[in-house]
Backbone as CSV, one residue per row, in Angstrom:
resi,resn,N_x,N_y,N_z,CA_x,CA_y,CA_z,C_x,C_y,C_z
1,MET,0.855,-1.214,0.043,-0.004,-0.013,-0.042,0.834,1.287,-0.034
2,LYS,1.961,1.215,0.842,2.824,2.450,0.967,3.408,2.645,-0.449
3,LYS,3.949,1.537,-0.998,4.628,1.627,-2.299,3.638,2.219,-3.405
4,THR,2.380,1.752,-3.340,1.359,2.252,-4.233,1.178,3.798,-4.078
5,LEU,1.101,4.268,-2.834,0.983,5.612,-2.483,2.189,6.414,-2.972
6,LEU,3.351,5.802,-2.812,4.545,6.529,-3.245,4.508,6.704,-4.826
7,ILE,4.200,5.657,-5.539,4.055,5.727,-6.977,3.005,6.881,-7.327
8,PHE,1.876,6.898,-6.624,0.857,7.834,-6.973,1.324,9.223,-6.703
9,CYS,2.039,9.404,-5.580,2.537,10.734,-5.206,3.559,11.133,-6.249
10,SER,4.461,10.295,-6.679,5.400,10.576,-7.644,4.778,10.992,-8.941
11,ALA,3.736,10.308,-9.287,3.087,10.581,-10.593,2.417,11.917,-10.514
12,LEU,1.815,12.184,-9.258,1.146,13.440,-9.031,2.173,14.627,-9.129
13,ALA,3.398,14.390,-8.493,4.330,15.483,-8.594,4.838,15.781,-10.045
14,LEU,4.942,14.667,-10.764,5.260,14.917,-12.147,4.194,15.629,-12.948
15,GLN,3.009,15.290,-12.692,1.854,15.932,-13.291,1.721,17.430,-12.975
16,THR,2.001,17.835,-11.596,1.912,19.267,-11.334,3.128,19.915,-11.946
17,MET,4.225,19.276,-11.985,5.504,19.947,-12.594,5.308,20.134,-14.102
18,ALA,4.334,19.262,-14.667,4.155,19.351,-16.161,3.613,20.727,-16.550
19,GLN,2.705,21.327,-15.677,2.172,22.590,-15.896,2.420,23.467,-14.666
20,PRO,3.645,24.007,-14.468,3.963,24.821,-13.267,3.009,25.963,-13.211
21,VAL,2.738,26.370,-12.073,1.892,27.558,-11.723,2.642,28.462,-10.956
22,ILE,2.580,29.838,-11.272,3.115,30.851,-10.361,2.022,31.181,-9.370
23,GLN,2.285,30.694,-8.145,1.135,30.921,-7.147,1.150,32.232,-6.506
24,ASP,2.280,32.695,-6.030,2.429,33.963,-5.335,3.813,34.465,-5.307
25,SER,4.081,35.528,-4.515,5.519,36.075,-4.512,6.264,35.738,-3.214
26,ALA,5.792,34.654,-2.574,6.433,34.283,-1.317,8.026,33.836,-1.413
27,ASN,8.321,33.556,-2.669,9.682,32.993,-2.796,10.644,33.923,-3.648
28,LEU,10.352,35.199,-3.499,11.320,36.226,-4.103,12.701,36.094,-3.399
29,PRO,13.760,36.274,-4.196,15.149,36.230,-3.565,15.333,37.128,-2.414
30,LEU,16.019,36.802,-1.453,16.183,37.708,-0.295,17.202,38.806,-0.503
31,SER,17.031,39.777,0.208,18.042,40.988,0.130,19.493,40.395,0.388
32,GLY,20.410,40.873,-0.311,21.799,40.372,-0.220,22.085,39.410,-1.247
33,PHE,21.248,38.923,-2.145,21.446,38.061,-3.090,22.123,38.755,-4.408
34,ASN,23.304,38.306,-4.817,24.050,38.994,-5.859,24.361,37.879,-6.934
35,VAL,24.112,38.117,-8.159,24.519,37.271,-9.251,24.847,38.073,-10.398
36,PRO,25.753,37.388,-11.369,26.049,38.213,-12.516,24.884,38.167,-13.551
37,VAL,24.972,39.296,-14.436,24.024,39.431,-15.501,24.886,39.314,-16.751
38,LEU,24.377,38.447,-17.617,25.164,38.191,-18.887,24.232,38.527,-20.110
39,THR,24.832,39.101,-21.194,24.068,39.426,-22.319,24.488,38.825,-23.642
40,ALA,23.661,38.631,-24.581,23.954,38.040,-25.851,22.943,38.516,-26.869
41,THR,23.361,38.712,-28.153,22.438,38.846,-29.190,21.666,37.588,-29.432
42,ALA,20.329,37.801,-29.516,19.394,36.550,-29.737,19.223,36.285,-31.227
43,SER,20.274,35.512,-31.722,20.365,35.292,-33.129,19.141,34.568,-33.692
44,GLY,18.530,33.774,-32.812,17.339,32.908,-33.208,16.042,33.412,-32.653
45,GLY,16.036,34.681,-32.049,14.912,35.171,-31.370,14.613,34.580,-30.104
46,ALA,13.349,34.536,-29.571,12.981,34.117,-28.306,12.563,32.675,-28.286
47,GLY,12.399,31.962,-29.441,12.025,30.571,-29.428,10.466,30.441,-29.415
48,GLY,10.036,29.228,-29.460,8.610,28.908,-29.662,7.915,28.917,-28.271
49,ALA,6.577,28.972,-28.378,5.618,28.848,-27.286,5.137,27.386,-27.133
50,GLY,4.464,27.056,-25.960,3.883,25.792,-25.786,4.344,24.999,-24.617
51,ALA,3.826,23.798,-24.498,4.065,22.885,-23.312,5.367,22.236,-23.519
52,ASN,6.109,21.949,-22.505,7.299,21.156,-22.534,8.323,21.570,-23.522
53,GLN,8.521,22.891,-23.645,9.535,23.526,-24.561,10.998,23.349,-24.016
54,THR,11.894,23.360,-24.938,13.307,23.468,-24.594,13.874,24.612,-25.371
55,TRP,14.143,25.677,-24.545,14.672,26.948,-25.045,16.212,26.885,-24.833
56,ASP,16.923,26.588,-26.004,18.361,26.431,-25.829,19.167,27.525,-26.338
57,PHE,19.795,28.371,-25.424,20.656,29.517,-25.711,22.010,29.169,-25.293
58,SER,22.342,27.882,-25.117,23.616,27.545,-24.586,24.794,27.779,-25.487
59,ASN,24.518,27.900,-26.828,25.606,28.066,-27.791,25.789,29.507,-28.125
60,LEU,25.001,30.437,-27.450,25.245,31.914,-27.804,26.412,32.431,-26.968
61,SER,27.012,33.468,-27.534,28.311,34.069,-26.827,27.792,35.176,-25.951
62,PHE,27.739,34.805,-24.652,27.319,35.756,-23.517,28.490,36.574,-23.074
63,SER,28.293,37.838,-22.758,29.305,38.606,-22.129,28.840,39.268,-20.850
64,ASN,29.711,39.507,-19.818,29.256,40.039,-18.637,28.676,41.539,-18.750
65,ALA,27.590,41.746,-18.092,27.056,43.187,-18.103,26.893,43.789,-16.859
66,GLY,27.407,43.012,-15.753,27.234,43.682,-14.418,26.668,42.734,-13.434
67,THR,26.116,43.209,-12.285,25.751,42.400,-11.253,24.318,42.704,-10.796
68,TYR,23.471,41.809,-10.619,22.137,41.947,-10.097,22.066,41.702,-8.687
69,SER,21.807,42.728,-7.914,21.806,42.723,-6.432,20.511,42.967,-5.910
70,VAL,19.798,42.000,-5.154,18.542,42.352,-4.451,18.914,43.155,-3.237
71,ILE,18.038,44.224,-2.996,18.280,45.110,-1.849,16.928,45.411,-1.166
72,LEU,17.003,45.955,-0.050,15.721,46.482,0.566,15.484,47.858,-0.093
73,PRO,14.260,48.047,-0.446,13.891,49.317,-1.190,14.449,50.531,-0.334
74,SER,14.411,50.461,0.902,14.861,51.588,1.669,16.419,51.781,1.617
75,ALA,17.177,50.757,1.089,18.555,50.894,1.009,19.017,51.680,-0.226
76,SER,18.046,51.905,-1.123,18.305,52.735,-2.399,18.365,54.187,-1.927
77,PRO,19.136,55.081,-2.556,19.103,56.451,-2.317,17.804,57.043,-2.839
78,ILE,17.067,56.417,-3.746,15.758,56.965,-4.168,14.603,56.106,-3.681
79,GLY,14.883,55.224,-2.815,13.747,54.374,-2.297,12.578,55.117,-1.676
80,GLY,12.869,56.207,-1.154,11.820,57.077,-0.506,10.768,57.480,-1.377
81,SER,10.858,57.479,-2.751,9.981,57.882,-3.740,9.102,56.846,-4.085
82,PHE,9.304,55.475,-3.529,8.488,54.442,-3.957,8.122,53.683,-2.618
83,PRO,7.245,54.373,-1.781,7.031,53.875,-0.482,6.232,52.503,-0.505
84,THR,5.506,52.137,-1.553,4.803,50.847,-1.546,5.655,49.716,-2.033
85,ALA,6.957,49.981,-2.334,7.757,48.944,-2.913,8.148,47.991,-1.782
86,ASN,8.081,46.651,-2.078,8.518,45.612,-1.092,9.572,44.802,-1.705
87,TYR,10.021,45.023,-2.948,11.085,44.244,-3.487,11.837,45.334,-4.415
88,ALA,13.229,45.104,-4.454,13.966,46.044,-5.317,15.271,45.377,-5.562
89,TYR,15.972,45.885,-6.741,17.193,45.356,-6.979,18.046,46.517,-7.641
90,SER,19.396,46.499,-7.602,20.149,47.424,-8.258,20.964,46.641,-9.353
91,PHE,21.371,47.372,-10.525,22.043,46.933,-11.516,22.775,47.998,-12.280
92,MET,24.038,48.037,-12.307,24.868,48.916,-13.007,24.554,50.404,-12.615
93,GLY,24.364,50.666,-11.354,24.012,51.982,-10.943,22.673,52.356,-11.036
94,THR,21.762,51.527,-11.454,20.334,51.813,-11.543,19.512,50.990,-10.546
95,TYR,18.242,51.395,-10.393,17.491,50.699,-9.380,16.120,50.435,-9.886
96,SER,15.501,49.222,-9.532,14.227,48.846,-9.955,13.463,48.463,-8.744
97,PHE,12.182,48.873,-8.782,11.247,48.790,-7.536,9.981,48.043,-8.019
98,PHE,9.544,47.135,-7.045,8.337,46.427,-7.365,7.454,46.386,-6.123
99,SER,6.132,46.215,-6.362,5.125,45.964,-5.401,4.473,44.716,-5.651
100,ALA,4.523,43.880,-4.616,3.886,42.432,-4.736,2.790,42.333,-3.672
101,ASN,1.602,41.838,-4.115,0.668,41.626,-3.066,-0.064,40.249,-3.421
102,ALA,-1.289,39.854,-2.896,-1.739,38.553,-3.046,-2.215,38.278,-4.415
103,SER,-2.545,39.323,-5.288,-3.077,39.084,-6.555,-2.152,39.472,-7.698
104,LYS,-1.110,40.217,-7.452,-0.267,40.547,-8.575,1.090,41.168,-8.202
105,MET,2.050,41.338,-9.146,3.298,41.998,-8.834,3.410,43.136,-9.970
106,ASP,3.602,44.293,-9.394,3.715,45.472,-10.307,5.152,45.986,-10.266
107,VAL,5.661,46.499,-11.356,6.947,47.285,-11.362,6.540,48.700,-11.281
108,LEU,7.236,49.348,-10.337,6.887,50.737,-10.065,7.926,51.585,-10.863
109,ALA,9.209,51.061,-10.908,10.235,51.709,-11.734,11.211,50.787,-12.147
110,TYR,11.758,50.978,-13.334,12.680,49.899,-13.849,14.055,50.547,-14.332
111,THR,15.062,50.076,-13.780,16.453,50.539,-14.106,16.573,52.104,-14.273
112,ILE,16.115,52.791,-13.108,16.172,54.311,-13.180,17.334,54.720,-12.238
113,THR,17.732,55.857,-12.459,18.781,56.561,-11.492,18.194,57.638,-10.749
114,SER,17.001,58.209,-11.095,16.387,59.268,-10.368,14.855,59.111,-10.498
115,ALA,14.055,59.446,-9.457,12.583,59.312,-9.555,12.096,60.433,-10.465
116,GLY,11.060,60.053,-11.274,10.295,61.071,-12.104,10.946,61.029,-13.548
117,SER,11.898,60.269,-13.844,12.408,60.182,-15.116,12.682,58.768,-15.569
118,GLY,12.891,58.572,-16.843,13.187,57.141,-17.328,11.961,56.341,-17.201
119,ASN,12.190,55.003,-16.905,11.063,54.062,-16.677,10.486,54.198,-15.229
120,ASP,10.050,55.335,-14.967,9.326,55.565,-13.727,7.798,55.455,-13.906
121,TYR,7.243,54.303,-13.475,5.866,53.983,-13.780,5.008,54.379,-12.606
122,SER,5.406,55.174,-11.673,4.617,55.523,-10.497,3.377,56.191,-10.818
123,ALA,3.301,56.782,-12.079,2.012,57.434,-12.389,0.924,56.287,-12.646
124,ASN,1.307,55.154,-13.093,0.372,54.072,-13.256,1.181,52.774,-13.385
125,PRO,1.550,52.139,-12.327,2.472,50.888,-12.356,1.992,49.867,-13.397
126,ARG,3.085,49.184,-13.946,2.840,48.117,-14.889,2.925,46.768,-14.250
127,THR,1.882,45.934,-14.375,1.813,44.592,-13.836,2.809,43.764,-14.699
128,VAL,3.523,42.960,-13.908,4.495,42.019,-14.579,4.100,40.498,-14.433
129,LEU,3.325,40.322,-13.316,2.805,38.911,-12.959,1.474,39.090,-12.259
130,LYS,0.588,38.025,-12.480,-0.599,37.932,-11.697,-0.560,36.599,-10.876
131,PHE,-1.337,36.519,-9.824,-1.268,35.406,-9.003,-2.661,34.763,-8.700
132,PRO,-2.961,33.511,-8.934,-2.038,32.595,-9.575,-1.931,32.765,-11.102
133,PHE,-0.835,32.338,-11.646,-0.670,32.480,-13.208,-0.591,31.060,-13.684
134,ASN,-1.536,30.635,-14.428,-1.615,29.380,-14.977,-1.254,29.273,-16.439
135,TYR,-0.863,28.160,-17.023,-0.509,28.115,-18.310,-1.719,28.545,-19.285
136,LEU,-1.407,29.332,-20.214,-2.237,30.026,-21.230,-3.159,31.126,-20.700
137,ASP,-2.970,31.427,-19.298,-3.652,32.615,-18.711,-3.208,33.852,-19.509
138,THR,-4.054,34.917,-19.564,-3.674,36.195,-20.039,-4.114,37.368,-19.102
139,LEU,-3.499,38.379,-19.196,-3.894,39.676,-18.440,-3.595,40.913,-19.190
140,THR,-4.499,41.845,-19.399,-4.235,43.054,-20.079,-4.252,44.201,-19.008
141,ASP,-3.144,45.035,-19.038,-3.058,46.008,-18.033,-2.649,47.355,-18.631
142,SER,-3.108,48.471,-18.065,-2.620,49.767,-18.488,-1.555,50.221,-17.685
143,TRP,-0.575,51.055,-18.214,0.555,51.631,-17.391,0.946,52.929,-18.083
144,GLN,1.666,53.620,-17.282,2.005,54.997,-17.706,3.272,55.497,-16.991
145,LYS,4.193,56.051,-17.751,5.377,56.611,-17.128,4.983,58.077,-16.722
146,VAL,5.898,58.479,-15.720,5.739,59.950,-15.428,5.887,60.876,-16.577
147,GLY,4.825,61.677,-16.786,4.891,62.653,-17.965,4.562,61.968,-19.335
148,GLY,4.179,60.759,-19.324,3.900,60.117,-20.549,2.361,59.773,-20.677
149,SER,2.117,59.030,-21.811,0.704,58.707,-22.060,0.465,57.306,-21.617
150,VAL,-0.915,57.044,-21.526,-1.327,55.678,-21.001,-1.069,54.721,-22.260
151,ASN,-0.465,53.544,-21.791,-0.195,52.503,-22.667,-0.781,51.175,-22.052
152,THR,-0.721,50.006,-22.877,-1.228,48.789,-22.386,-0.209,47.750,-22.717
153,VAL,-0.281,46.676,-21.824,0.490,45.465,-22.147,-0.371,44.223,-21.857
154,LYS,-0.191,43.195,-22.689,-0.895,41.988,-22.531,0.084,40.892,-22.031
155,LEU,-0.215,40.361,-20.994,0.746,39.154,-20.458,0.069,37.939,-20.781
156,THR,0.894,37.080,-21.221,0.405,35.711,-21.656,1.356,34.608,-21.114
157,TYR,0.909,33.752,-20.331,1.731,32.553,-19.845,1.772,31.647,-21.111
158,ASP,2.800,31.802,-21.970,2.693,31.049,-23.252,3.552,29.775,-23.428
159,GLY,4.274,29.495,-22.338,5.081,28.144,-22.438,5.821,27.801,-21.098
160,TYR,6.130,26.576,-21.041,6.942,26.102,-19.889,7.781,24.990,-20.361
161,GLY,8.848,24.688,-19.591,9.780,23.663,-19.974,11.139,23.838,-19.412
162,THR,12.137,23.627,-20.245,13.563,23.756,-19.918,14.218,24.871,-20.611
163,LEU,15.071,25.590,-19.850,15.820,26.714,-20.353,17.334,26.431,-20.221
164,LYS,18.071,26.450,-21.300,19.443,26.310,-21.322,20.202,27.532,-21.540
165,ALA,21.112,27.820,-20.776,22.190,28.860,-20.946,23.565,28.287,-20.806
166,PRO,24.645,28.961,-21.218,25.962,28.366,-21.031,26.170,28.029,-19.662
167,GLY,26.576,26.666,-19.367,26.928,26.189,-18.101,25.791,25.874,-17.136
168,VAL,24.479,26.185,-17.421,23.404,25.924,-16.567,22.198,25.585,-17.265
169,THR,21.408,24.693,-16.807,20.111,24.220,-17.376,19.013,24.394,-16.333
170,TYR,18.114,25.176,-16.540,17.013,25.528,-15.599,15.756,24.675,-16.049
171,GLN,15.283,23.725,-15.150,14.087,22.944,-15.239,12.813,23.633,-14.752
172,ASN,11.803,23.223,-15.468,10.441,23.657,-14.837,10.343,25.169,-14.791
173,VAL,10.684,25.862,-15.938,10.484,27.241,-15.927,9.282,27.692,-16.653
174,VAL,8.753,28.884,-16.440,7.641,29.473,-16.981,8.004,30.571,-17.774
175,ARG,7.431,30.672,-19.117,7.693,31.885,-19.843,6.500,32.786,-19.958
176,ILE,6.719,34.119,-19.772,5.640,35.064,-19.825,5.859,36.017,-21.055
177,ARG,5.005,36.072,-21.986,5.158,37.030,-23.159,4.450,38.327,-22.762
178,GLU,5.178,39.420,-23.055,4.800,40.859,-22.749,4.516,41.452,-24.141
179,GLU,3.264,41.769,-24.514,2.983,42.301,-25.785,2.644,43.803,-25.537
180,PHE,3.390,44.666,-26.247,3.238,46.110,-26.018,2.657,46.765,-27.296
181,GLY,2.324,46.128,-28.284,1.732,46.672,-29.507,2.666,46.781,-30.698
182,ASN,3.981,47.103,-30.279,5.012,47.244,-31.328,5.972,46.119,-31.202
183,GLY,5.643,45.160,-30.583,6.559,43.903,-30.377,6.348,43.274,-29.032
184,SER,6.998,42.094,-28.836,6.905,41.442,-27.583,8.115,41.086,-27.032
185,ASP,8.249,41.315,-25.638,9.373,40.829,-24.715,8.922,39.580,-24.173
186,TYR,9.933,38.836,-23.603,9.677,37.621,-22.939,10.616,37.452,-21.767
187,GLN,9.847,36.843,-20.661,10.678,36.579,-19.442,10.405,35.136,-18.997
188,TRP,11.532,34.560,-18.742,11.503,33.041,-18.302,11.796,33.193,-16.622
189,TYR,10.853,32.643,-15.930,10.755,32.622,-14.412,11.109,31.186,-13.902
190,THR,11.929,31.119,-12.903,11.893,29.938,-11.975,10.913,30.196,-10.887
191,LEU,10.355,29.112,-10.293,9.383,29.200,-9.282,9.982,29.285,-7.827
192,ASN,11.081,28.685,-7.666,11.704,28.647,-6.333,13.223,28.930,-6.495
193,PRO,13.708,30.161,-6.516,13.008,31.387,-6.086,12.114,31.884,-7.280
194,LEU,11.172,32.755,-6.991,10.425,33.306,-8.102,11.330,34.497,-8.605
195,MET,11.853,34.257,-9.722,12.575,35.392,-10.378,12.739,35.241,-11.786
196,SER,12.886,36.217,-12.546,13.257,36.114,-14.013,14.648,35.806,-14.143
197,VAL,15.041,34.705,-14.823,16.463,34.372,-15.034,16.831,34.577,-16.440
198,MET,15.922,34.864,-17.401,16.264,35.211,-18.688,15.188,36.249,-19.260
199,ILE,15.627,37.313,-19.930,14.778,38.285,-20.474,15.128,38.503,-21.932
200,TYR,14.167,38.540,-22.802,14.420,38.886,-24.309,13.754,40.317,-24.524
201,ASP,14.671,41.135,-24.973,14.210,42.505,-25.339,14.119,42.620,-26.912
202,HIS,12.883,42.699,-27.318,12.673,42.768,-28.739,13.276,44.029,-29.477
203,ASN,13.287,45.095,-28.700,13.839,46.281,-29.281,15.359,46.155,-29.684
204,MET,16.006,45.435,-28.885,17.413,45.368,-29.015,17.826,43.922,-29.576
205,ASN,16.828,43.073,-29.657,16.967,41.622,-29.918,18.248,41.097,-29.116
206,THR,17.960,41.291,-27.784,19.044,40.888,-26.937,18.532,40.067,-25.744
207,LEU,19.247,39.111,-25.310,18.965,38.195,-24.142,19.736,38.655,-22.995
208,TYR,19.080,38.779,-21.752,19.694,39.135,-20.615,19.619,37.852,-19.636
209,HIS,20.757,37.276,-19.272,20.647,36.074,-18.397,21.173,36.479,-16.922
210,ILE,20.092,36.413,-16.123,20.453,36.595,-14.628,20.857,35.296,-14.040
211,ASN,22.100,35.065,-13.954,22.623,33.668,-13.659,22.308,33.185,-12.204
212,ALA,21.129,32.652,-11.924,20.784,32.230,-10.627,20.841,30.863,-10.251
213,VAL,21.869,30.171,-11.025,22.024,28.734,-10.859,22.191,28.348,-9.456
214,GLN,22.882,29.055,-8.585,23.286,28.572,-7.255,22.007,28.588,-6.298
215,LEU,20.998,29.275,-6.745,19.907,29.363,-5.806,19.108,27.965,-5.662
216,ARG,19.118,27.252,-6.796,18.284,25.983,-6.717,18.835,24.844,-7.674
217,LEU,19.224,25.334,-8.774,19.293,24.265,-9.845,20.595,23.552,-10.031
218,ALA,21.612,23.947,-9.291,22.910,23.187,-9.228,23.450,23.360,-7.899
219,GLU,23.838,22.287,-7.290,24.312,22.251,-5.927,25.836,22.262,-5.947
220,THR,26.342,23.445,-6.352,27.790,23.582,-6.489,28.371,24.317,-5.395
221,ALA,27.545,25.036,-4.507,28.106,25.860,-3.482,28.947,25.080,-2.458
222,LEU,28.484,23.897,-2.167,29.117,23.150,-1.068,29.383,21.709,-1.706
223,PRO,30.569,21.103,-1.396,30.743,19.737,-1.840,29.735,18.797,-1.082
224,GLU,29.561,17.689,-1.713,28.509,16.721,-1.100,29.183,16.176,0.243
225,SER,30.445,16.134,0.410,31.001,15.579,1.612,30.739,16.390,2.808
226,LYS,30.249,17.722,2.631,30.006,18.508,3.700,28.742,18.057,4.603
227,GLY,27.845,17.307,3.891,26.780,16.792,4.610,25.785,17.662,5.137
228,LEU,25.312,18.644,4.314,24.471,19.658,4.808,23.150,19.117,5.256
229,ILE,22.528,18.109,4.562,21.164,17.518,4.812,21.363,16.035,4.747
230,TYR,20.823,15.319,5.748,20.691,13.857,5.724,19.699,13.367,6.635
231,PRO,19.080,12.172,6.418,19.184,11.450,5.109,18.328,12.144,4.050
232,ASN,18.688,11.831,2.748,17.916,12.421,1.723,18.144,11.414,0.508
233,PRO,17.084,10.679,0.217,15.677,10.684,0.702,15.564,10.422,2.141
234,GLY,14.320,10.775,2.724,14.130,10.469,4.096,12.578,10.243,4.319
235,SER,12.196,9.639,5.522,10.936,9.449,5.823,10.074,10.591,6.346
236,GLY,10.714,11.692,6.742,10.072,12.833,7.264,10.991,13.611,8.272
237,LEU,12.039,12.926,8.876,12.904,13.557,9.769,14.176,13.867,8.998
238,PHE,14.519,15.121,8.865,15.812,15.486,8.191,16.630,16.297,9.163
239,THR,18.028,16.054,9.020,18.930,16.828,9.814,19.707,17.778,8.871
240,PHE,19.688,19.102,9.292,20.524,20.148,8.554,21.658,20.409,9.393
241,ASN,22.902,20.411,8.792,24.122,20.591,9.627,24.815,21.782,8.990
242,THR,24.842,22.896,9.723,25.614,24.073,9.318,26.790,24.351,10.151
243,ALA,27.169,23.281,10.886,28.343,23.472,11.781,29.667,23.831,11.033
244,HIS,29.768,23.398,9.826,31.027,23.595,9.125,31.012,24.949,8.398
245,LEU,29.895,25.720,8.489,29.804,27.026,7.882,30.259,28.133,8.884
246,PRO,30.538,29.317,8.411,30.937,30.353,9.287,30.082,30.535,10.483
247,ALA,30.591,30.705,11.601,29.812,30.977,12.855,29.407,32.414,12.927
248,ASN,28.497,32.563,13.985,27.937,33.947,14.187,27.237,34.519,13.043
249,THR,26.663,33.674,12.183,25.858,34.067,11.024,24.519,33.402,11.127
250,PRO,23.438,34.100,11.178,22.138,33.310,11.153,21.826,32.711,9.739
251,TYR,21.388,31.529,9.727,20.984,30.822,8.568,19.531,30.652,8.556
252,ARG,18.893,30.740,7.323,17.531,30.600,7.200,17.180,29.470,6.138
253,LEU,16.234,28.705,6.563,15.746,27.530,5.656,14.402,27.765,5.229
254,ASN,14.202,27.575,3.874,12.905,27.576,3.311,12.711,26.314,2.435
255,ILE,11.616,25.613,2.631,11.284,24.344,1.863,10.028,24.651,1.117
256,CYS,10.119,24.352,-0.170,8.909,24.528,-1.022,8.517,23.235,-1.715
257,ASN,7.267,23.207,-2.112,6.754,21.995,-2.949,7.073,22.311,-4.420
258,SER,6.615,21.332,-5.212,7.004,21.410,-6.694,6.320,22.501,-7.404
259,LEU,5.326,23.137,-6.826,4.626,24.319,-7.375,5.267,25.598,-6.946
260,GLY,6.348,25.507,-6.141,6.855,26.800,-5.588,6.328,27.354,-4.417
261,GLN,5.327,26.605,-3.751,4.760,27.092,-2.513,5.541,26.768,-1.211
262,SER,5.877,27.783,-0.481,6.526,27.526,0.778,5.757,26.628,1.777
263,VAL,6.321,25.575,2.190,5.529,24.623,3.104,6.282,24.584,4.502
264,TYR,7.421,25.112,4.636,8.151,25.052,5.893,9.240,26.038,5.950
265,GLN,9.320,26.781,7.030,10.363,27.754,7.222,10.985,27.896,8.586
266,ILE,12.299,28.163,8.653,12.972,28.268,9.935,13.848,29.573,9.753
267,THR,13.644,30.580,10.543,14.295,31.858,10.375,15.683,31.819,10.945
268,GLU,15.971,30.912,11.812,17.337,30.912,12.369,17.583,29.405,12.780
269,LEU,18.479,28.718,12.007,18.901,27.453,12.239,19.931,27.235,13.358
270,ALA,19.826,26.183,14.193,20.842,25.774,15.035,22.049,25.227,14.149
271,ALA,23.162,25.056,14.847,24.261,24.367,14.094,23.901,23.079,13.461
272,VAL,23.117,22.321,14.309,22.527,20.953,13.855,21.101,21.029,14.259
273,SER,20.179,20.978,13.247,18.740,21.142,13.379,18.068,19.949,12.793
274,THR,17.142,19.320,13.456,16.309,18.204,13.005,14.998,18.842,12.596
275,VAL,14.535,18.649,11.464,13.312,19.158,10.874,12.297,17.959,10.632
276,ASP,11.217,18.137,11.256,10.158,17.128,11.086,9.237,17.483,9.980
277,LEU,9.248,16.864,8.916,8.344,16.986,7.686,7.403,15.832,7.387
278,SER,7.221,15.072,8.526,6.453,13.939,8.340,4.980,14.155,7.994
279,THR,4.560,15.336,8.248,3.123,15.600,7.944,2.908,16.151,6.569
280,LEU,3.936,16.095,5.795,3.829,16.504,4.332,3.702,15.343,3.480
281,PRO,2.951,15.311,2.393,2.891,14.170,1.573,4.191,13.809,0.865
282,ALA,4.342,12.503,0.594,5.534,12.038,0.053,5.690,12.700,-1.329
283,GLY,6.991,12.925,-1.724,7.261,13.527,-3.011,8.558,14.401,-3.027
284,MET,8.685,15.085,-4.081,9.862,15.923,-4.211,9.603,17.317,-3.712
285,TYR,10.545,17.852,-2.971,10.519,19.273,-2.481,11.913,19.916,-2.752
286,TYR,11.928,21.299,-2.483,13.177,21.987,-2.715,13.475,22.786,-1.499
287,TYR,14.768,22.738,-1.138,15.224,23.517,0.033,16.194,24.618,-0.405
288,GLN,16.114,25.764,0.359,17.039,26.854,0.219,17.595,27.159,1.565
289,LEU,18.909,27.144,1.619,19.598,27.656,2.814,20.314,28.923,2.570
290,SER,20.073,30.052,3.316,20.520,31.319,2.983,20.870,32.098,4.223
291,SER,21.699,33.164,4.018,22.085,33.924,5.074,21.796,35.344,4.640
292,ASN,22.269,36.334,5.394,22.199,37.802,5.047,22.941,38.059,3.743
293,ALA,24.006,37.265,3.545,24.807,37.494,2.410,24.244,36.819,1.009
294,GLY,23.190,36.130,1.261,22.550,35.499,0.034,22.319,33.984,0.229
295,SER,22.177,33.431,-0.944,21.886,31.872,-0.910,23.236,31.187,-0.582
296,ILE,23.129,30.117,0.221,24.356,29.315,0.541,24.184,27.947,-0.302
297,GLN,23.106,27.343,-0.230,23.025,26.128,-1.093,21.389,25.768,-1.150
298,SER,21.172,25.190,-2.222,19.804,24.789,-2.442,19.787,23.495,-3.208
299,GLY,18.626,22.820,-3.272,18.505,21.610,-4.069,17.319,20.774,-3.747
300,GLU,17.277,19.569,-4.122,16.012,18.697,-3.940,16.041,18.032,-2.612
301,LEU,14.915,17.749,-2.029,14.676,17.068,-0.840,13.471,16.086,-1.128
302,ILE,13.731,14.879,-0.814,12.708,13.871,-1.194,12.113,13.279,0.072
303,ILE,10.790,13.247,0.110,10.157,12.509,1.267,9.625,11.260,0.729
304,GLU,9.940,10.192,1.411,9.435,8.799,0.910,8.221,8.383,1.693
């Protein structure tokens, strides 16, 4: 009976992963997360739409364009101009601000250096995601820059599958098409964390790769011999060992299901912590260990 249930849960997990859903904004990267941004000319465009796609950009010649740094909105010198922002990042001396609630995520300003100029959408913020966002869902939203006219954007969840970039493969990603009337941009999102890891700009025919591999999709931050988590797979009791990591640093643990929903959190781990997940259904989950400096390690956790 247990084996049958395990097979059923595994099949169910595969089914839910087949059509990933962007549920909410609970898994946005934490402040202090820093990753490189790479750019390349999109010689073949943005690729096709549909289910179980493989978008392969691994053969393109990407070059370094700077660093994507998640910050507290208040940490920006212009953050006071965007009091509703609860997520922000800096890039090449510019700042972007977002407001996320239970139903949507809006961009208030995008890569600006001063409020009231450039891509400052505070006159009428532009929606970038809705919650939940299912495959083939659409949303049309109006937006306006300071001093500009009202425009519209149509968002479409037009595909999901595998995204390949040089040195990294992202599984179970969602692609959102952004139609502006004069062309379409595209953003590829991972669910855990919820972030855009690839952007296609139709105006420049350029791809921007926000290289977030260390957050979830490759366990390269620590060698396996360090024994961060054991046993894995396990029946519900898991031990997380951070004793080999730098002391006097609080470590946080976040565990999500295959839909990207957070199911368990610890805001401050002990050096050796036993986590009881026996109340969760059997299947595959994802863990992220982080500190104030950013992500430490992430990967799969399997409950048998």
